[in-house]
N, C-alpha and C positions, 0 to 999 in steps of 0.2 A: 504494500500500500504506500502511495506517495504521502510523505509527511511534510509538514511545514519545517523549513530550515530556520532555526533561531538566528536572528540578526544581531549585528554589532550593537551593544548597549543592553541587550537582554541579560539580566543578572544571572540567569541559569548558566550562561556560557562561561561564567567565571568561577563556577563551583568545581571542586575536584571530584572525579568519578570514582566509584568503588569497583573492586574486582568482580568479575563474573565468577560465580560459585557453582557448585554442582546443583544447587537448588534452582539456578537460573536456566539450566539446560533445556527444560520444556519450552522456554520463551526464545531460545537462541535462534531457531529457524525463522520465526516471525520478525525478530529484530533484523536479521541479515536480509530478509526479503524487503523489509521497509527501507533499509539502507541502500540496497540495490535499486529499487524502484525510484527512490528519491534522487539518487545519483543520476540515473538515466533521464529523469525528468529535468534535472538541472542542465545536463548536457544538451538536451533538446532546446531548452530556452536560451542558454547562454553560450553554447558551443565549447564548453570547457568542463573540467571536473574529472579527476582521476581517483580520488579517494574521499571518504567521509567518515567522521568519527561519530559514534553513537550520541554523545552529548549534543551534537548539532541538531538532532531531531528530538531532544528532550529525554533521551535514555541515559541516565547517569551511570553507565557501566563502562569499563575499560575494554572497549570493543571498537575496532577499526575495520572498515571494508574498503578494499582497493580493487579497481577494475582497470587493468591495463591490457597486456597481452592475454591475460587470463584473470580469473577471479581469485582474490586473496582475502582471507579472514584472519585477523590478528586479535586473539583473545588474551587479555592481560599482558600486553606487550611491554617489554623493558628494553631500552636502548643502551648500548655501550659504545664508546668511541675509542677505536684502536690507536688514534693519534690525535694531535691537536690542530691539524690542518683545517682551516675554515675558508669559506668563500662567501661573497656577497651575492644575494639573489633578490629578485623582485618577487615578493610573495603575494599571492592572491588567495582568496578564501570564499567559499560558498556563503559564509555568514556576512560578508561585505562585498557583494558582486560589483565589479567595475573599479574597485580600489586596489592599488598595489602598494606595498610597503617594502622598503629595503631592510633586509635582515641578514645577519651573519648566521651561517649554518655550518655544521661539520661536513666535510667533504665525504667522509666515510663513517659508516656505523654498522654495528651488528645488532639485529633485533632478535630477541628471544621472546617466544610467545607460545600459546597453545593454538592449535588449529581447530577447525569446526568440530572435530571428533575429540577435542580436549587432549590431544597428544602434543607433548612438547616438541617445538621446532626452533630452528634458528636460521637466519638468512644474513648474508653479507650484503650491504647496500653501499652504493657509490654514486656520487653525483645527484641526478634528479631524484632517484628513489630514496637516497639518504635524506635529502632536503624534504621530500614529500612526507616521509614517515616521521621526521622530527616535527613537522608542522602538525600532523594528525595526533601524535602523542602529546604535544603541547595542549591540544584540546582536552585530552583526558585529565590534564592537570589544571584546567581552567585558565590556560594562558592563550591569548590570541596574538597573532603576528604583530598587531598594532601595539602590543605591550613590549615588544622586543626592540 
């Protein structure tokens, strides 16, 4: 189901999300479907959008959905940075369409997470994917790019 994306200034966007637990598993598929449908609707309207964090649709859980070459679900993601190399990017966001902000992001990251079957996974990220998932994980901590 397409959900409303919370916009810049909505106090809910600044709240820290809680971990997805075993008790949440029955809700997981509907959250993922809502994230998918909302992302595709945003793409149709704005011609952009690669990932969305659950708090952006009012679900205060540590859940990120990414749709690039394939579908990715990151449950309770944790980022690690293997080095200190950073670069400047123009960051945009579904919560403030049409606005870009300059931010510094780590060039490389490792994301540790659970997949949709709650199995532990990890992925090495570089460049665009590193920047993108730093942005989405910030949403889980109540941080928007405008605050960086």
